[in-house]
C-alpha positions as CSV (number, residue, x, y, z in Angstrom):
1,M,-0.2,9.5,17.6
2,S,-3.4,11.5,16.7
3,K,-4.8,14.1,19.0
4,H,-8.3,14.2,17.6
5,K,-11.4,13.4,19.7
6,E,-13.4,10.3,18.9
7,P,-16.0,11.2,16.2
8,P,-19.4,10.4,17.5
9,I,-21.8,7.9,15.8
10,V,-24.6,10.4,15.3
11,Q,-26.7,11.8,12.5
12,V,-25.9,14.9,10.6
13,E,-28.0,18.1,11.2
14,D,-29.7,20.0,8.4
15,N,-30.3,23.7,7.9
16,W,-32.0,25.6,5.1
17,D,-31.1,29.3,4.7
18,E,-33.8,30.8,2.4
19,A,-31.9,34.1,2.0
20,T,-28.8,32.5,0.5
21,R,-30.7,29.4,-0.8
22,T,-28.1,27.2,0.9
23,L,-28.9,23.8,2.3
24,S,-26.2,22.7,4.8
25,Y,-25.5,19.6,6.9
26,S,-23.2,19.6,10.0
27,Y,-21.6,16.7,11.7
28,A,-20.5,16.8,15.4
29,G,-20.8,20.6,15.4
30,R,-18.7,21.1,12.2
31,L,-20.0,22.0,8.7
32,L,-19.8,18.9,6.5
33,I,-21.8,19.8,3.3
34,S,-23.2,22.9,1.8
35,M,-25.4,23.1,-1.3
36,V,-26.2,26.4,-3.0
37,I,-29.4,25.7,-4.9
38,P,-30.6,28.3,-7.5
39,G,-34.2,28.7,-8.5
40,E,-37.5,29.7,-7.0
41,H,-38.8,26.6,-5.2
42,E,-37.8,25.3,-1.8
43,P,-36.1,21.9,-2.1
44,S,-37.5,18.8,-0.6
45,Y,-34.9,17.1,1.6
46,R,-34.3,14.7,4.4
47,R,-34.7,16.1,7.9
48,D,-33.5,14.6,11.2
49,S,-33.8,10.9,11.6
50,D,-36.1,10.3,8.6
51,G,-33.0,9.5,6.6
52,T,-31.6,6.8,8.9
53,L,-31.6,3.5,7.0
54,N,-29.7,1.4,9.5
55,S,-28.7,2.1,13.1
56,I,-25.9,-0.5,13.7
57,P,-23.7,0.3,11.8
58,L,-25.3,3.7,11.2
59,I,-26.2,4.6,7.6
60,E,-27.9,7.9,7.1
61,Q,-29.2,9.0,3.8
62,I,-29.6,12.6,2.7
63,Y,-31.6,13.4,-0.4
64,V,-32.6,16.6,-2.3
65,M,-35.4,17.0,-4.8
66,L,-36.8,20.0,-6.7
67,K,-39.8,20.8,-8.8
68,E,-37.4,22.4,-11.5
69,E,-34.2,21.4,-13.1
70,V,-31.2,23.4,-11.7
71,T,-27.5,23.2,-11.4
72,A,-26.4,23.4,-7.8
73,E,-22.9,23.8,-6.4
74,V,-22.1,21.4,-3.6
75,T,-19.1,21.7,-1.3
76,F,-17.7,19.1,1.1
77,Y,-15.6,20.1,4.1
78,L,-13.2,17.4,5.4
79,T,-10.2,17.2,7.6
80,H,-6.6,17.5,6.3
81,E,-6.4,13.7,5.6
82,A,-9.2,12.9,3.2
83,V,-9.3,11.1,-0.2
84,N,-11.6,10.7,-3.1
85,M,-12.7,7.1,-2.8
86,R,-14.9,4.8,-4.9
87,P,-17.4,3.4,-2.5
88,R,-17.0,-0.1,-3.8
89,R,-14.4,-2.4,-5.3
90,A,-13.5,-2.5,-9.0
91,I,-15.8,-4.6,-11.1
92,S,-15.0,-6.8,-14.1
93,E,-12.8,-5.0,-16.7
94,Q,-12.5,-2.0,-14.4
95,A,-9.1,-0.9,-13.1
96,I,-8.3,-1.1,-9.5
97,L,-7.8,2.6,-8.5
98,G,-4.9,4.1,-6.5
99,Q,-3.8,7.7,-5.9
100,I,-0.8,9.8,-5.0
101,G,-1.4,13.3,-3.9
102,R,-4.9,14.7,-3.5
103,P,-6.6,14.2,-6.9
104,L,-10.3,14.3,-7.5
105,L,-11.1,11.4,-9.8
106,R,-13.6,11.3,-12.7
107,D,-16.8,9.5,-11.8
108,V,-15.5,8.4,-8.4
109,N,-18.5,9.1,-6.2
110,G,-17.2,9.0,-2.7
111,L,-15.1,10.9,-0.1
112,Y,-13.4,9.2,2.8
113,D,-12.1,11.2,5.8
114,M,-9.2,9.2,7.2
115,T,-8.9,11.2,10.4
116,E,-12.5,10.8,11.4
117,D,-13.3,7.5,9.6
118,Y,-16.5,8.5,7.9
119,M,-17.6,7.8,4.3
120,L,-19.8,9.9,2.0
121,S,-21.1,8.6,-1.3
122,W,-23.7,10.0,-3.7
123,Y,-26.0,8.7,-6.4
124,G,-29.0,9.5,-8.5
125,R,-28.2,12.6,-10.6
126,P,-25.5,13.8,-13.0
127,W,-22.5,15.5,-11.4
128,Q,-19.0,16.6,-12.0
129,W,-16.0,18.0,-10.0
130,L,-15.3,21.8,-10.3
131,S,-11.6,21.2,-9.8
132,D,-9.3,18.2,-10.5
133,K,-7.9,18.3,-6.9
134,F,-8.9,19.1,-3.4
135,E,-8.6,22.7,-2.3
136,T,-7.0,23.6,1.1
137,D,-8.6,26.1,3.5
138,A,-6.8,28.5,5.9
139,D,-6.7,25.8,8.6
140,G,-5.1,23.2,6.3
141,N,-8.3,21.2,5.9
142,L,-9.6,19.9,2.6
143,V,-12.5,21.2,0.5
144,A,-14.0,19.4,-2.6
145,R,-16.5,21.2,-4.8
146,M,-18.9,19.8,-7.5
147,Q,-21.8,20.7,-9.7
148,V,-25.0,18.6,-9.5
149,K,-27.9,18.7,-11.9
150,M,-30.8,18.5,-9.5
151,G,-34.4,18.0,-10.3
152,K,-37.6,15.9,-9.7
153,S,-35.7,12.7,-9.0
154,A,-33.6,12.4,-5.9
155,W,-30.0,13.1,-5.6
156,F,-28.9,11.4,-2.4
157,I,-25.8,11.1,-0.2
158,N,-25.1,8.2,2.1
159,F,-23.3,9.1,5.3
160,K,-21.5,6.3,7.2
161,P,-19.7,7.4,10.4
162,Q,-16.9,5.2,11.8
163,F,-16.8,3.5,8.4
164,Y,-13.9,1.1,8.7
165,R,-14.4,0.6,12.4
166,T,-18.1,-0.4,12.3
167,H,-19.1,-1.0,8.7
168,H,-16.0,-3.1,7.8
169,G,-15.5,-4.5,11.3
170,Y,-12.0,-3.1,12.1
171,K,-13.1,-2.3,15.6
172,Y,-9.6,-1.4,16.8
173,H,-9.1,1.1,13.9
174,E,-9.3,4.4,15.8
175,P,-7.4,6.9,13.6
176,W,-8.3,9.7,16.1
177,K,-6.0,7.9,18.5
178,Y,-3.4,6.2,16.3
179,R,-2.3,6.6,12.7
180,P,0.3,4.1,11.3
181,R,3.4,5.3,9.7
182,L,2.6,5.8,6.0
183,E,6.0,6.6,4.5
184,P,7.1,4.1,1.8
185,I,9.2,1.2,3.1
186,S,11.9,-0.7,1.2
187,G,14.8,-2.9,2.1
188,W,16.3,-6.4,2.1
189,C,15.2,-9.4,4.2
190,S,17.4,-12.4,5.0
191,W,14.7,-15.1,5.1
192,E,14.2,-16.3,1.6
193,A,17.8,-15.4,0.8
194,H,19.5,-17.7,3.4
195,R,16.7,-19.1,5.5
196,R,18.2,-19.9,9.0
197,N,21.8,-19.8,7.6
198,I,22.3,-16.1,8.3
199,D,25.4,-14.8,10.0
200,Q,27.4,-11.6,10.4
201,D,29.3,-12.0,7.1
202,R,26.1,-12.3,5.1
203,V,24.6,-9.3,6.9
204,D,27.7,-7.3,6.1
205,E,27.6,-8.5,2.4
206,A,23.9,-7.5,2.1
207,A,24.4,-4.1,3.8
208,Q,27.4,-3.3,1.6
209,F,25.7,-4.3,-1.6
210,C,22.4,-2.6,-0.9
211,G,24.1,0.5,0.5
212,K,26.0,0.8,-2.8
213,H,23.4,-0.1,-5.4
214,F,20.1,0.6,-3.8
215,K,20.4,3.2,-1.1
216,P,21.0,6.0,-3.5
217,Y,17.7,5.1,-5.2
218,G,15.7,5.1,-1.9
219,M,16.2,1.8,-0.1
220,T,16.3,2.1,3.7
221,Y,16.3,-1.2,5.6
222,I,18.3,-4.4,6.1
223,Q,16.1,-6.8,8.1
224,I,17.5,-9.9,9.8
225,D,15.1,-12.7,9.9
226,D,14.9,-16.1,11.6
227,G,18.3,-17.7,12.3
228,F,20.2,-15.3,14.5
229,Q,18.8,-16.8,17.8
230,K,19.9,-20.0,19.4
231,M,17.6,-23.0,19.0
232,P,15.4,-24.5,20.2
233,L,13.4,-21.5,21.1
234,P,14.1,-20.5,23.8
235,A,17.4,-22.3,24.1
236,N,17.6,-21.7,27.8
237,P,14.3,-23.1,29.2
238,D,15.0,-21.9,32.7
239,K,15.4,-18.3,31.6
240,P,12.7,-15.8,30.6
241,I,11.9,-15.6,26.8
242,P,13.8,-12.3,26.4
243,D,17.0,-14.3,26.8
244,A,16.2,-16.0,23.5
245,W,16.1,-12.8,21.5
246,L,18.8,-10.8,23.3
247,N,21.6,-13.3,23.9
248,I,22.0,-14.5,20.3
249,D,24.2,-17.1,18.6
250,D,27.7,-15.8,19.2
251,E,29.3,-18.1,16.6
252,K,27.2,-16.5,13.9
253,F,27.2,-13.0,15.4
254,P,30.4,-12.6,17.6
255,K,29.5,-8.9,18.4
256,G,25.8,-9.7,19.1
257,H,23.1,-7.2,18.3
258,A,25.5,-4.3,18.6
259,G,27.6,-5.7,15.8
260,I,24.5,-6.2,13.6
261,V,23.3,-2.7,14.1
262,E,26.8,-1.2,13.6
263,S,27.5,-3.0,10.4
264,I,24.1,-2.0,8.9
265,R,24.4,1.7,10.0
266,K,27.9,1.8,8.6
267,E,26.5,1.4,5.1
268,G,23.9,4.1,5.7
269,M,21.0,1.7,6.1
270,E,18.6,1.2,9.0
271,P,18.5,-2.1,10.9
272,G,15.4,-4.3,11.2
273,I,14.8,-7.5,13.3
274,W,12.5,-10.5,13.2
275,T,11.0,-12.1,16.3
276,S,8.3,-14.7,16.8
277,V,5.7,-15.6,19.5
278,S,6.6,-19.3,19.1
279,I,7.9,-21.4,22.1
280,Y,9.3,-24.7,20.8
281,N,11.6,-25.9,23.6
282,D,9.9,-28.9,25.3
283,E,11.8,-28.2,28.5
284,F,10.3,-24.8,28.9
285,P,7.0,-25.9,30.6
286,K,9.0,-27.7,33.2
287,H,10.6,-24.4,34.4
288,Q,8.0,-21.7,33.5
289,A,4.6,-23.4,33.2
290,H,3.1,-20.4,35.1
291,C,3.2,-18.3,31.9
292,L,1.6,-20.8,29.5
293,V,-2.0,-21.5,28.5
294,K,-3.3,-24.8,29.9
295,D,-6.3,-27.0,29.6
296,D,-8.7,-27.8,32.5
297,K,-6.2,-30.5,33.8
298,G,-3.3,-28.1,33.9
299,V,-1.6,-29.5,30.8
300,P,-0.1,-26.9,28.4
301,I,-2.2,-26.6,25.2
302,L,-0.2,-27.0,22.0
303,G,-0.9,-24.9,18.9
304,D,0.0,-25.7,15.3
305,W,3.1,-23.8,14.1
306,I,3.6,-22.2,17.5
307,K,3.5,-25.1,20.0
308,Y,3.4,-23.7,23.6
309,L,1.2,-20.6,24.1
310,I,2.1,-17.6,26.2
311,D,-0.9,-16.7,28.3
312,C,-0.6,-12.9,27.9
313,T,-1.6,-11.9,31.4
314,P,-0.2,-8.5,32.5
315,E,2.4,-10.3,34.7
316,T,3.5,-12.6,31.9
317,L,3.8,-9.8,29.4
318,K,5.8,-7.7,31.8
319,E,8.2,-10.6,32.4
320,Q,8.3,-12.4,29.0
321,V,7.6,-9.8,26.3
322,V,8.2,-6.2,27.3
323,P,12.0,-6.6,28.1
324,Y,13.1,-7.8,24.7
325,Y,11.1,-5.3,22.6
326,K,12.4,-2.5,24.8
327,Q,16.0,-3.7,24.7
328,L,16.0,-4.3,20.9
329,A,14.7,-0.8,20.4
330,E,17.4,0.5,22.6
331,Y,20.0,-1.4,20.6
332,G,18.9,0.7,17.6
333,Y,16.6,-1.5,15.6
334,T,14.0,0.8,13.8
335,Y,12.1,-1.9,12.0
336,F,10.3,-4.8,13.8
337,K,8.7,-7.9,12.2
338,T,6.7,-10.1,14.6
339,D,5.9,-13.5,13.2
340,V,3.4,-16.4,14.0
341,T,0.9,-14.1,15.6
342,R,-1.8,-15.6,13.4
343,H,-1.1,-19.0,14.9
344,L,-1.1,-17.5,18.4
345,L,-4.8,-16.6,18.0
346,F,-6.2,-19.1,15.5
347,D,-4.1,-22.2,16.1
348,G,-3.5,-21.4,19.8
349,F,-6.0,-19.5,21.8
350,H,-8.8,-20.8,19.7
351,K,-7.9,-24.3,20.7
352,A,-8.4,-23.2,24.3
353,V,-11.8,-21.7,23.3
354,E,-12.7,-25.0,21.7
355,A,-11.7,-26.9,24.8
356,G,-13.9,-24.5,26.9
357,T,-11.1,-23.1,29.1
358,M,-11.2,-19.7,27.4
359,T,-13.9,-17.6,25.9
360,W,-13.6,-16.1,22.4
361,Q,-13.6,-12.7,24.0
362,E,-10.8,-13.7,26.3
363,A,-8.8,-15.0,23.4
364,E,-9.2,-11.7,21.6
365,E,-8.3,-9.7,24.6
366,K,-5.1,-11.8,25.2
367,Y,-4.0,-11.3,21.7
368,R,-4.7,-7.6,21.9
369,A,-2.8,-7.3,25.2
370,F,0.3,-8.8,23.5
371,M,0.1,-6.3,20.7
372,E,-0.4,-3.3,23.0
373,A,2.4,-4.4,25.4
374,A,4.9,-4.9,22.5
375,R,4.1,-1.5,21.0
376,E,4.4,0.3,24.3
377,A,7.7,-1.4,24.9
378,M,9.3,-0.6,21.5
379,G,7.9,2.9,21.5
380,D,6.2,4.9,18.7
381,K,9.4,5.4,16.6
382,P,10.1,1.9,15.1
383,F,8.1,0.7,12.1
384,W,6.2,-2.5,13.0
385,L,5.1,-5.2,10.6
386,L,2.6,-7.8,11.8
387,S,3.1,-11.2,10.2
388,W,1.5,-13.2,8.8
389,G,-2.2,-12.9,7.7
390,V,-4.6,-10.1,8.1
391,M,-5.1,-9.7,11.8
392,M,-7.7,-7.1,12.4
393,E,-6.9,-7.3,16.1
394,G,-3.6,-5.6,15.3
395,A,-5.1,-2.4,14.0
396,G,-4.2,0.6,16.0
397,T,-0.8,-0.8,17.1
398,V,1.1,-1.8,13.9
399,D,2.2,0.0,10.8
400,A,1.9,-2.8,8.3
401,C,0.3,-6.2,8.0
402,R,1.4,-9.1,5.9
403,I,-1.5,-10.0,3.6
404,S,0.0,-13.1,2.0
405,M,1.7,-16.4,2.9
406,D,5.5,-16.8,2.4
407,A,6.4,-15.7,-1.2
408,L,8.7,-17.8,-3.3
409,P,10.5,-17.4,-6.7
410,T,7.8,-19.5,-8.4
411,W,4.9,-18.2,-10.4
412,S,2.5,-19.6,-7.8
413,G,4.2,-17.5,-5.1
414,L,4.6,-14.4,-7.3
415,R,1.0,-14.5,-8.6
416,M,-0.2,-14.8,-5.0
417,Q,1.5,-11.5,-4.2
418,I,-0.3,-9.7,-7.0
419,I,-3.7,-11.2,-6.3
420,E,-3.6,-10.6,-2.5
421,S,-2.5,-7.0,-3.1
422,A,-5.7,-6.7,-5.1
423,R,-7.8,-8.6,-2.6
424,W,-6.7,-6.4,0.4
425,W,-6.4,-3.1,-1.5
426,H,-9.2,-1.5,0.5
427,T,-7.1,-1.5,3.7
428,H,-3.9,0.0,2.2
429,R,-2.8,3.2,3.9
430,V,-6.1,3.4,5.7
431,V,-5.9,0.7,8.4
432,W,-2.2,0.0,7.8
433,Q,0.3,-0.6,4.9
434,N,-0.1,-3.8,3.1
435,D,2.9,-6.2,2.9
436,P,2.7,-8.8,0.1
437,D,5.9,-10.4,1.5
438,H,9.4,-10.2,0.2
439,I,10.2,-10.1,-3.5
440,C,12.3,-13.0,-4.9
441,M,14.1,-11.4,-7.8
442,R,15.9,-14.6,-8.8
443,A,12.6,-15.8,-10.3
444,N,12.0,-15.7,-14.1
445,L,12.9,-12.1,-15.1
446,E,9.5,-11.2,-16.5
447,W,7.7,-12.6,-13.5
448,A,10.0,-10.7,-11.1
449,R,9.3,-7.5,-13.2
450,S,5.6,-7.9,-12.7
451,V,5.7,-8.2,-9.0
452,L,8.3,-5.5,-8.7
453,S,6.1,-3.2,-10.7
454,T,3.0,-4.0,-8.7
455,V,4.7,-3.5,-5.4
456,S,6.4,-0.2,-6.4
457,L,3.2,1.3,-7.9
458,T,0.9,0.1,-5.1
459,G,3.4,1.3,-2.5
460,G,3.3,-2.0,-0.6
461,L,6.3,-3.0,1.6
462,F,9.2,-3.4,-0.9
463,M,11.5,-6.0,0.7
464,L,13.9,-8.0,-1.4
465,S,15.0,-11.5,-0.3
466,D,17.7,-13.2,-2.4
467,S,21.3,-13.9,-1.9
468,I,23.4,-11.1,-3.3
469,D,24.9,-13.2,-6.1
470,K,21.4,-13.4,-7.7
471,Y,21.4,-9.7,-8.4
472,D,22.7,-9.5,-12.0
473,E,22.9,-6.4,-14.0
474,D,19.4,-6.7,-15.4
475,R,17.8,-7.3,-12.0
476,V,19.8,-4.4,-10.4
477,Y,18.6,-2.1,-13.1
478,M,14.9,-3.2,-12.6
479,I,15.1,-2.8,-8.8
480,Q,16.6,0.7,-9.1
481,R,13.8,1.7,-11.5
482,C,11.2,0.8,-8.9
483,L,12.9,2.4,-5.9
484,P,11.5,4.0,-3.8
485,P,8.0,2.5,-3.8
486,L,5.2,5.2,-4.0
487,P,3.1,6.5,-1.1
488,T,0.0,5.2,-2.9
489,V,-3.3,5.3,-1.1
490,T,-6.3,3.1,-2.1
491,A,-9.0,4.9,-4.0
492,E,-11.7,2.3,-3.5
493,T,-13.3,0.5,-0.7
494,G,-15.7,-2.3,0.0
495,P,-15.8,-5.7,1.8
496,L,-13.2,-8.4,1.5
497,Q,-13.4,-10.1,-1.9
498,D,-13.9,-13.8,-0.9
499,D,-15.4,-15.2,-4.0
500,Y,-12.2,-16.9,-5.2
501,A,-9.6,-19.1,-3.4
502,A,-6.8,-17.6,-1.3
503,F,-3.2,-18.9,-1.3
504,T,-4.1,-21.8,-3.7
505,W,-0.4,-22.0,-4.7
506,T,0.5,-23.9,-1.5
507,K,-1.5,-26.9,-2.6
508,F,0.6,-27.2,-5.7
509,H,4.1,-26.3,-4.6
510,G,4.4,-27.1,-0.9
511,F,5.6,-24.7,1.8
512,G,9.2,-24.8,3.0
513,V,10.2,-23.4,6.3
514,L,12.8,-23.6,9.0
515,D,16.0,-25.4,7.9
516,D,15.0,-26.0,4.3
517,P,17.2,-24.3,1.8
518,P,15.8,-21.3,-0.1
519,Y,13.6,-22.1,-3.0
520,E,15.2,-22.0,-6.5
521,A,13.5,-20.3,-9.4
522,E,10.9,-22.4,-11.1
523,D,9.3,-22.3,-14.6
524,M,5.7,-23.0,-15.4
525,S,3.6,-23.6,-18.5
526,E,0.6,-21.5,-19.5
527,E,-1.7,-24.5,-18.9
528,E,-0.3,-25.0,-15.4
529,A,-0.8,-21.3,-14.7
530,R,-4.5,-21.6,-15.7
531,D,-5.0,-24.6,-13.6
532,M,-3.5,-22.9,-10.6
533,A,-5.7,-19.8,-11.0
534,G,-8.8,-21.9,-10.6
535,W,-12.1,-21.2,-12.4
536,S,-14.0,-17.9,-11.8
537,E,-16.6,-16.0,-13.8
538,T,-14.2,-13.4,-14.9
539,M,-11.1,-15.5,-15.7
540,D,-11.6,-15.2,-19.4
541,D,-12.1,-11.5,-19.4
542,N,-9.7,-9.2,-21.2
543,H,-8.5,-8.2,-17.7
544,P,-9.4,-10.6,-14.9
545,L,-9.0,-9.7,-11.2
546,G,-5.6,-8.3,-10.3
547,S,-4.5,-7.7,-13.8
548,L,-5.5,-4.1,-14.3
549,W,-4.6,-1.1,-12.1
550,S,-4.8,2.6,-12.6
551,F,-2.8,5.0,-10.4
552,H,-3.7,8.7,-10.5
553,L,-0.8,11.1,-9.6
554,D,-1.1,14.7,-8.7
555,T,2.2,16.3,-7.8
556,D,4.2,19.4,-8.6
557,A,5.4,17.4,-11.6
558,G,1.9,17.5,-13.0
559,R,-1.2,15.4,-13.2
560,W,-1.1,12.0,-14.9
561,C,-2.2,8.4,-14.8
562,V,-0.1,5.2,-14.7
563,A,-1.8,2.1,-15.9
564,L,-0.4,-1.3,-14.9
565,R,-1.4,-4.5,-16.8
566,A,-0.1,-7.6,-14.9
567,A,-0.8,-10.9,-16.6
568,V,-1.9,-13.0,-13.7
569,L,-3.4,-15.0,-16.6
570,P,-2.5,-14.6,-20.3
571,L,-3.9,-11.3,-21.4
572,K,-5.5,-10.8,-24.8
573,E,-4.9,-8.1,-27.3
574,S,-7.7,-5.7,-26.6
575,S,-9.1,-2.2,-26.8
576,L,-9.4,-0.7,-23.3
577,S,-11.9,2.1,-22.6
578,L,-10.1,5.0,-21.0
579,S,-13.1,5.4,-18.7
580,K,-12.2,2.0,-17.1
581,L,-8.9,3.7,-16.0
582,G,-10.8,6.7,-14.5
583,L,-9.9,9.0,-17.4
584,N,-12.2,11.1,-19.6
585,E,-12.9,9.1,-22.7
586,H,-13.6,12.4,-24.6
587,R,-10.1,13.8,-23.9
588,E,-6.9,13.1,-25.9
589,Y,-3.9,11.5,-24.0
590,I,-0.3,10.8,-24.9
591,A,0.9,7.3,-23.9
592,F,4.3,5.9,-23.1
593,D,5.4,2.3,-22.3
594,F,7.9,2.5,-19.4
595,W,9.6,-0.9,-19.7
596,K,9.9,-0.8,-23.5
597,Q,10.8,2.9,-23.3
598,Q,8.5,3.5,-26.2
599,Y,6.2,6.4,-27.2
600,L,2.8,4.9,-28.0
601,G,1.3,8.0,-29.6
602,K,-2.1,9.5,-28.7
603,A,-5.2,7.9,-27.5
604,T,-8.8,9.1,-27.3
605,G,-11.7,7.0,-26.1
606,T,-9.7,3.7,-26.0
607,L,-6.2,2.4,-25.5
608,A,-4.9,-0.3,-27.7
609,C,-3.5,-3.1,-25.4
610,E,-1.1,-5.8,-26.6
611,A,-1.3,-9.4,-25.7
612,L,0.8,-10.4,-22.7
613,R,2.1,-13.9,-21.8
614,V,1.4,-15.1,-18.3
615,G,3.6,-13.4,-15.8
616,H,4.5,-10.5,-18.1
617,C,3.5,-6.8,-17.5
618,Q,3.1,-3.5,-19.1
619,V,3.3,-0.1,-17.5
620,I,1.9,2.9,-19.4
621,A,1.9,6.6,-18.5
622,L,-1.1,8.6,-19.8
623,R,-1.0,12.4,-19.8
624,E,-3.6,14.7,-21.3
625,V,-2.4,16.4,-24.4
626,S,-1.3,20.1,-23.9
627,D,-0.7,22.9,-26.3
628,H,2.9,23.3,-25.1
629,P,5.8,20.9,-24.6
630,Q,5.5,18.7,-21.5
631,L,7.2,15.7,-19.8
632,I,5.9,12.3,-21.0
633,S,8.1,9.9,-19.1
634,S,11.6,9.2,-17.7
635,S,13.8,6.2,-17.3
636,R,14.5,6.9,-13.6
637,H,11.3,5.6,-12.0
638,I,8.3,3.4,-13.0
639,S,6.0,6.3,-11.9
640,Q,7.2,8.3,-14.9
641,D,8.0,10.4,-12.8
642,A,6.9,11.2,-9.3
643,V,10.3,10.6,-7.9
644,S,13.0,12.5,-9.8
645,V,10.9,15.3,-11.1
646,K,10.2,17.6,-8.1
647,K,8.5,20.3,-10.2
648,Q,7.6,21.1,-13.8
649,Q,6.9,24.6,-15.0
650,W,6.1,26.1,-18.4
651,N,6.6,29.8,-18.7
652,D,6.7,31.9,-21.9
653,G,8.6,29.3,-24.1
654,L,10.7,27.8,-21.3
655,L,10.1,24.4,-19.8
656,T,11.9,23.9,-16.5
657,L,12.2,20.7,-14.5
658,S,13.5,20.7,-10.9
659,L,15.2,17.3,-10.6
660,D,16.4,15.0,-7.8
661,G,19.0,12.7,-9.4
662,V,21.6,10.2,-8.4
663,P,25.0,11.8,-9.0
664,G,27.1,10.2,-11.7
665,T,24.1,8.5,-13.4
666,T,22.5,9.2,-16.7
667,E,18.7,9.1,-17.3
668,T,16.5,9.8,-20.3
669,Y,13.6,12.2,-20.1
670,W,11.0,12.1,-22.9
671,F,8.9,15.1,-23.9
672,H,5.9,15.7,-26.0
673,V,6.5,18.5,-28.5
674,P,3.2,19.5,-30.2
675,A,3.1,20.1,-33.9
676,G,4.5,23.6,-34.7
677,A,6.7,23.8,-31.6
678,T,10.4,23.1,-31.4
679,I,13.0,22.7,-28.6
680,T,16.2,24.4,-29.6
681,A,18.4,23.9,-26.6
682,A,18.7,21.9,-23.4
683,E,20.9,23.1,-20.5
684,G,20.7,23.3,-16.7
685,D,22.4,23.4,-13.3
686,G,24.0,20.4,-11.7
687,L,23.7,18.3,-14.9
688,T,24.6,18.0,-18.5
689,A,21.9,17.5,-21.1
690,E,21.9,16.3,-24.7
691,L,19.0,16.6,-27.1
692,G,18.0,13.5,-29.1
693,E,16.0,13.4,-32.4
694,L,12.4,14.6,-32.5
695,A,10.3,11.7,-33.8
696,D,6.4,11.7,-34.0
697,E,6.2,14.7,-31.5
698,C,8.4,12.8,-29.0
699,L,11.8,14.1,-28.0
700,A,14.3,12.3,-25.8
701,V,16.8,14.2,-23.6
702,S,19.7,12.5,-22.0
703,V,20.6,13.9,-18.6
704,T,23.8,13.2,-16.7
705,F,23.6,14.2,-13.0
706,K,26.5,16.0,-11.4
707,S,24.7,16.7,-8.2
708,Q,21.5,15.4,-6.5
709,D,19.7,18.7,-6.8
710,A,19.6,19.8,-10.5
711,V,17.6,21.9,-12.9
712,L,16.8,21.1,-16.5
713,R,15.8,23.9,-18.9
714,L,14.4,23.4,-22.4
715,N,14.1,26.4,-24.7
């Protein structure tokens, strides 16, 4: 929980200090912007409310003009949780931007303060950052400095307070009160693995397999989905709803919830649980009609996918909801997934609104009351996923929101996960974490690789859902390379992209639920894939929507970019401008293809991109060329490598990497060795290392880990 005060929706205040030639702006009593402007003339600038363009939501515009051309230094002062953010969405042929660490990105003309929810963006004059990352002041807050070439035309800044809350309409997003848990989430979910045919043996099997093969690489959760409870829901219509979730099917789970939690914890994993707001038992209204939504004749209203509707009064929530969330948390579940909430509001309460027995505001308040009661009951500790659909009314209570429909091992389902991750990218790790739904690895291997790569690099919820026998050697290897998912934060914002169809795959391939068996993998032709995508103005571009991403990493391992090309449609052979990735087209970069484990040489200005068949992907690391040896990539993680390389240091002919490895495994680390340099020996602590052959300035070093903490030294 945050302890900040609510930031006011007010203007910034200006001050011109002639002695120091500093123009400053303050917000809510705190310095926000300072501009040191050289020269002889007093600047012309916005004062007070003259710059207000719009009052609801508030947009204030600051501008500065001068009679002479000068280079000013501008400093922004933000809280400890701020990011460099493009103040719009990616346009055609431009990569969708993400970030890890606190980088300042080339040509990204916005800053977003996550703690206080305000947005700053600037336009009109040439500018450049003075550092490639945020600086930190003595209080732990962030500072960003730039140079601006000011003159007779205006350089102007737009200030938008309570940006996501009022400008984007997420009115329950109040980060000064509540911040969601932002750590990467990964695990295994039982739903698309077994549907409702889940039992203790299958839980044990999944926990043992994942504990052995995936936990050492960063996987955390085993989440039990629909099927543990007795049906119909609730099976005992004369008992309160908590009975349905607490007294579960004893044939499937002889030791109840205690047995589930114990078996998962035994393998070093954390237990997760699914619940739903559905009431399906037709006998329930005969015994407990007092807690249901009714029409003006007293007849319970029925909603699609949900049937009977809990009325969400304080009395009903206390009796029917609070007890099971509280008890499940006490059993030891640390991951909650609440399903069908979309249907509670849209297919349930809205029917009452349509019938005139409830106002729209009452419907929203009831939904919100459910969310708040559930969160209070489970406490702050558990991770909470809201499913399914983007429910803005859940902001401020949940940690993640499922942004897509149920995923399947078909191209239609997998493509949806990539496209919806792009569509909702502006909310990710700002309002909540985005969940593209579980990953079905039994799909076509290349299709699965594309979704796995996308989810790992974007840092969305990384939940697998297949029966264990589907995880062959190739799939296990791929999963391990993508664990853990990254703590990626969106680096762009803007309104929801609604100019193309959502979830179109359901019209082609149906939608199986409840007792239907899990879907089998399905193939698809290029022509079918194009038909499914539907026409859009950009579909014939070299990189249509969702197919090009650029992740900028700033860690103790260095500063680099990872470009993802995901063929949501067949991608052409093309020449990609490095500026489209947020890189400096005038600098020289070394490039490495992760999945091919291939050095691609150097690139300046443009990057040569190969053609990709539909569903295939390419992941390329790009690092600026240095005059000394440096890490290019590693086989350990798709980030290449923000996971196993804790620190990289070059000092007087010695390159040192502090590593976090999986004991007993062997990984390859690739290094760029500039012309004229040589690496004569590789040794270290907690590992053994073997030098490969130097080819085209690229050297491979094979590392076998003896312990988790290790150090590699290259002389």
